[in-house]
N, C-alpha and C positions, 0 to 999 in steps of 0.2 A: 811830183815825185819826192818820196821821202828818202832820206839818207841816214845810214847807220854804219858803225864800225865795230870791229871785234879784234881782240888781242888775246893770245894764249901764251902761257909760260910752262913748258914741260918740266921745268925744275920744281914746280909747285903743284903736283897732281892732287886731285881730290881723293881718289881711291881707285882700286881696280874696278873694271866692269865686271859685275857679278852675273853669271849665267842665270842664277835664280831670279834675276829681275824680270826675265821673260817667261814667267809662269802663267798658267791659266787655271781654270776652275771648272770642274764638272760636278753638278749637283743634280739630284733626282728631283728635277723641277721642269714642268712642261715637257718639251721634246728634246731636252739636252742629251739625255741618255737614249731613250727609246725613240727610234727613227732619226736620231742624231748620230751619235757615234756607234750605236748598236741597232741593227735591224736585220735579224735572220730572215732569209727569204728574199732580201733585196738582190738585184742582179749583180751588185758589186760586193756582196757579203762574202767574207772569208769563212772557213770552217767553224770559227768561233762565233760567227754572227756579227763581227765588226765590219763596218762599211769601209772598204778599201779606198773608195773615192774620198771619204772624209779623212781617213788616215793619211793619204797623200797630201791633202791640204794642211793637216796638222804638222806634217814634216816641213812643208814649205813655210808655214807660219813661224817655225823655229821655236816651238814651245819647249821649255826646259823642265818645268815642274808642273804638276797638276794637283790642286787641292780638291779633296773628295771626302765624304759624300755630301757635304754642305758646309756652310749655308744653314738656313733655317730648318731644312729637312733633317739635319743630324740630331736636333734636339728631341726628336721623337722616334729615332731610328733604333731598331734592334739588329745589330750587325749579323747575328746568327741566322736571321731570316734569309740572308743573301748568300749562304754557302751551302754546299752539299748538293745532292741530286735536285735538279730543277723541278721535277714533278712533285717533290715533297716540300717545296718552299711555300710558306703561307702567303696569301694575298692580304694586304693590310690597307687601312686607311692612312693617308698622309695628311695630318691636320695642318701642317705648315702651308701647303699649297692646295688643300682641299681637293685631293685627287686619290686615285687608287694606285697603290704600289704593288706590282706583281712579283717583285724580287727576282725576276729572271736574270737581271744583271746585278751582281753584288761584288763583294770584296775580291774574290779570286778572279772574276772576270776583269775587274778593273786592273788588278796587278798584271794579268796576262797582257792586257792592252798596253799598259805602261812599258812592259819589257819589250814588246814588239816594236814600240816607237822610240825606245831609248829615253823614256821620260822618268824623272824622279818623282815618286809619289809623296804627297803631303797629306797625311791622314788626320781627320778630325774625329774626336771622341765625343760621345753624347754626355754632356753634363747638365742637360735639361731634365729629362725624365729618368736619367740613370746617373752613375757616379763611379766611385773608386773600384768596386769589384768588377764591374763590367769593363772598365778601361783596362784593368789588369788582364782580364780574360782575352780581350781583343789583342793586347800586346803579346800575350803568350801564343795565341793562334798565329800571329803574323811573324814573330821574330825568333821564337825558340826553335832550335834545330829539330828535335824529336824526343820521344821518350816520356812526354807528359800527355795528359788527357787531351788538351786542346791542340798541341802541336801534332799529335798523332792523328787527330781529326783532319788537320790540314793535309797531312801526308796521304791519308785515305781518300781525301777529296781530289787527289791528283797533283799535289804540289809538294814534292819531297824536300825541295830546298826552301829555307825560310824566305819570307818576303823581304825581310831586313829593311823595314821602313825606319828612317832616321828622324824625319821631321813630323811633329804631331801638334795639332791645334787643340787646346784645352777648351772645347766648346765653341760656340759661335754667338756673337752679339748678345751676350748674357745680360746686358743692361736694357735691352729692348722689351717694352711691354708686349710686343707681338711674339716674342720668343717663348716657346713652351718651356716652363720651368725657370723663367727669368728670375734674377736675384738682385739684391742690392750689392753695392761694391764690396763691402766687408764680407758678406756671406759668400759671394762668389770667390773673392780672393782667398779665403780660407779653404774653400772646397778645392779650388784649382791648385793651391799649394800642397794640400794633402795628396791629391792625385799625382802631381808632378814628382813629389818625393818618392812615392811608392813606385811609379813607373821607372824612375832612375835607380831605385834599388834593384829592380828586375833587369834593367838594361842601362848601364851608366852613361852610354855615349849618345843618348837621344838629344835632339834639339827640340825644345818645347816653346810653343807660342801661346801666350796668355791673351785673353780678350781685352783689347782696348775698347774705347767707346764705339758705338755703331756708326758714329759720324760726329763731326765737329759741331753740329747744330744741336746735339743732345743737351738737355739742360744740366746734366751732371758731367759734361765733358771737362777734362782736366782734373776735377776732383775724383772722378772714377779711376783714371789712370794712376793717380797718386796713391789712392787707397789700395787698389789691386796690387800695385807693385810693392807697396809696403809689406804685403803678405807673401809675395811670390818672388821677390828679387833674387834670392839665393838659388831658386829652383828652376828658373826659366832663362831662355836666351833671347826671346823676342816678345814684343808687345805688338798687337795687330792694329792696323788702321783700315777703315773702310770709307770710301767716298765715291759718289756718283754725281754726274753733272748733266745738265740739260739746258736748252735754250728756253727762256721764259718770255712769253708775250712779244715775240719778234725782236728781242734785244740781242742781236747777233754780236755786237761789240762786247757786251759783258760775257757772253758765252765763250767767245774766242779767248778771253782772259782767264778761263777756269783754272789754268795751271798756277796762277798767282794764289788762289785759294789752297791748292794742294801744297805749294811751297810753305805757306803759313801754317797749315795743318801739321806738316812734317816737323817744322821748326818748333812748334808748340809742344808736340809729344816728346821730341828729343829733349827739350828743356825740362819738362816735367820728369822724365826718366832720370836725367842727370841730377836733378834736385833731390829725388828720392835716394839715389845712390850716395850723394854727398851727405844727406841726413843720416843714412845708415852707416856712413864711413866705409862704404864698399867700393873698391876701385873698379869693379866689373862694369862694363858698358853694355847696357841693354841695346840690342839691335831692333830695327823696325821691320815688320813684315806687313807690307801694304797689300794684304791678301784679298781685297775686293776693291776694284776700281774700274770705272768705265764711264761712257756716256750712257745714261738711262733716262728715258722720259717717264720718270716715276709719277709725276702728277697725272699724266695720261693714264697710266696703269691704275692709279688709285681711283680715278673717275670711272674707269671701266669696271673695277672690282665692286664699286658701290652699287652697281645695277645688275650684277650677275646673280643668278639663283644660288642659294646656299645648299640645295638638296641634290645637286647634280654632280655626283662623284664619277669621274672618268679617268681612264688610263691615258697618261701623257697628253693632256689637253694642250691646245695652242695658247700659251700665255707669254706675255711681254716679248713678243717677237718683233722688236723694233727694227724698222728699216732705216739704215744709216746713210747719210748724205755726205757731200764734200766737207761741209763745215764740221760735222761730227768727226770725220777722219782727221782734219787739221787739229782739232782739240785732242784727240787721242794721241797724235804725234807729239803735241806739246806736253801732254801728261807724261809721256815717256821721257821727254827732255827733263822734266822735273825730277822723275825718279832717278835718272842717271846723274843729275846734278847733285843729288843727295846720296850718292853711293857710299859715302863714308858711314852712313847709318842705316839707310834702306838697303838691306842686303838680300831681301826676298820680296817678291810681289806676284800677284795673281790677277790677271784681267778676268773679270766675270762677265759672261761665262764663255764656254768654248764653242758650242753649237746651238743654234736656233734661239736660245734664250739670251737676249741682249748680247749677241754673239758676232764674231767676225766671220763665222762660217754658217751658211744656211743650207738646209736640205729640204727636199720634198719626199714624203714617204713613197718608196718605189720609184722615185725619180732622181733628178740630178742634185748635185751639191755645187754651191758657188760661193765666191768671195764677196763679202760686203765691203763697202768703202774703207771701213776701219781696219780691215785685214792688212792693207798694204803698208801703212806706216809701221805697224807692229812687225811684220815680216822683214821689211827692209832695215829697221833699226836692230832687230835681233841678229841679222846677218852682218851688218856693217860695224856695230859697236864692239870694239875689241881693245884689249890692252888697258890703258889707264884713262879715266875721265880727267880731263885737264880743267883747271880753274879758268873760267872764261870771263873776261872783262868786256862789257858791252857799253857802247855809247849810242843811244837810240832815241828817236822821237817818242813822245808819249801821247796818250789820248785819254779822255775822260770816259768812265763807265758808271752806270747806275749802281751796279752791284759791288764793284771792286775798287772804286775810286780811280785815281790816275794810274795808268799801267803802261809798260813799255810796248811800243808797236812791234818790236822785234824781240824774239826769244831764241836762244841757241845754246848748244852744248857741243863740245869737241872731244873726241876720243883719239888716242894715239897708241899704236902698238909698237913697242920698242923692238920686238923680235923681227918684224918684217918692215918696219918703218912706215907703215900705212897710217893715214890720218882720215878720220871721218867727221864731217860737220853736219849737224842736224839743226835746221833753222825754220822758224815760223814767221810769216808776215801776218800779223793780226789785223791789219788795216782792212776795212770792209770795202774800200773804194780806191786805194792808191797803191801803185807799184812802189817798191822799196829797193834802193840800191845799197848793197852791202859791200863794204871794204873790209876784208878780213886779213889782218897781219898774221900770217902763219910762218913767218921766216924762221922762227925758233925751232920748228919741227922739220925744216928743210924739205918742203914738198917739191917733187919734180914734175909731176903731170897730174891732170885730172883724169882719173880712170873711169869714173861714173858720176853722173849728175842727173837726178830725177826729181821731178816736182809733181805733187798732187794738188791740182787746182782745177777750176772750171768757171766759165762765165756765169754759170748758174750754181751758186753755193749749195743749193738744195737738190742737185742732181744725185741720183742714187742708182745702185745696181739692183736688178730684179732677176728672177728665174729666166725671163724671156730676154733680158738685156744684161747679162752678168758682167759685161766689161764696159758698161757706160762710164764708170768712174775707175780709172787706173792711173798710176804714175806714168808720166811721159818724160822724155829727155828734156832736161832743163835748158832753156835758151839763155843766151847772154851770160855765160859763165867763162871767166878768163883767169889764167894764172900767169903771173910774171914777177920774177925776182922775189918770190916768197909771199906775194900779195895776191889774194883771191878777190875778184870782184864778181858779183852776181846781181842780176836784176830779178827780184822776187815779185810775182803777181800778188794781188790782194787775196786774202783768205787762202793762204797756201802753206803747205809743209814741204820741205825739200831735204834731200840727203845728197851730199857731195863727198865722194871718196877720192883720195889722192895717194899716189905712190911716192916713195922717197926720191930725192934727186939722184941718188946713186943706185936706184933700183932698176 
């Protein structure tokens, strides 16, 4: 049995919990859109063609924002193709994912879907094959009230009120050689700065996200951020981060410690952004948008892509539909802990993606929708994390990993809501074979009772949900959780993620 302790001080909060932390991502890739969130003719489809069963799961997931329409897809996308009468919309080749795009779901459909679900849109502009003029056209169509050529087109298309999109991504992964129209850092920075300045001339209150590195393993990581921010610092609010994690060669211990890499990634980008600001003598603080993150078995996808035919162009093919297990869910829960821990700088995030494609929600065309294992830590964290993120001091055993060196066996974060006095503890036991007893000193937040305690774990860390067994992996009531005199004790099983919520003593 391992033993760890935790202490919090509400007088020293990290930052507020940002609702934008619980964002998601919808890209025209595989079956994310078609037969994912949108399937006319499905028994659960509404009059717009949106799947009601998927919409219900999105509400349960607690998604706050959705980034759209990509991703790699956006770098070859003509937004005009996806508006207006459907029978007049052109069918195009999508070079990013080697598929056929029918354009039956486009900008206006996305905005209608967002409004129906109370989701804030996060729109990406094409800076791969397009640039300044097209970005301004898209902005005019979306945000100008009426009385101009493109705003009147939107009105004629059945949307008299402006879409009023506030948050915009200036391209996607523009450092990647896989990206259509990719650029070197200086060229991209200048292009993004030009577009940003013009967009804010048209609409001064926009929040703009400039592309950071596609990942911390990119050879230009760090240098890319510094160069791009030198060009764009005055014009943008955010720099993006992207990271995906997977288990390699049965190394479960390293995989469970993936959040240590996310922590280091965030700290590095923060330091780079602040160094550029200091060099420019600019007091502004650039925020971080972690707008692609998840578990993704990328090496498996690359191996499959290497043997796939290159002349088979299909509509909404099944691609990277990873089936997630218990260990994957524990890692996703831990990545959310990392994002919350860095809420002073990470103020927006998007789990990629929402449906079918490396997603928490799976669907079958004409059939059911179900929750993957990774659905649960996201939904429970989005529901329970409120108020302020508290600075959490941990004393924990460590273990050695091949990929990340020596890492803590326990990771945790605590949030506290001053308005209702509730406290939530999110905690992971990374040990692959030992239970861990946690002693948490929460006396400073004066907890009165445990109102809920749930753990996601299983004797088989590779158990997964399927269409035929959609509830094989679900959170269950946590055992051995006790509260006395402001101290919480809990026994955490190996390879587990838990959430414990507490009401105030006077509640």
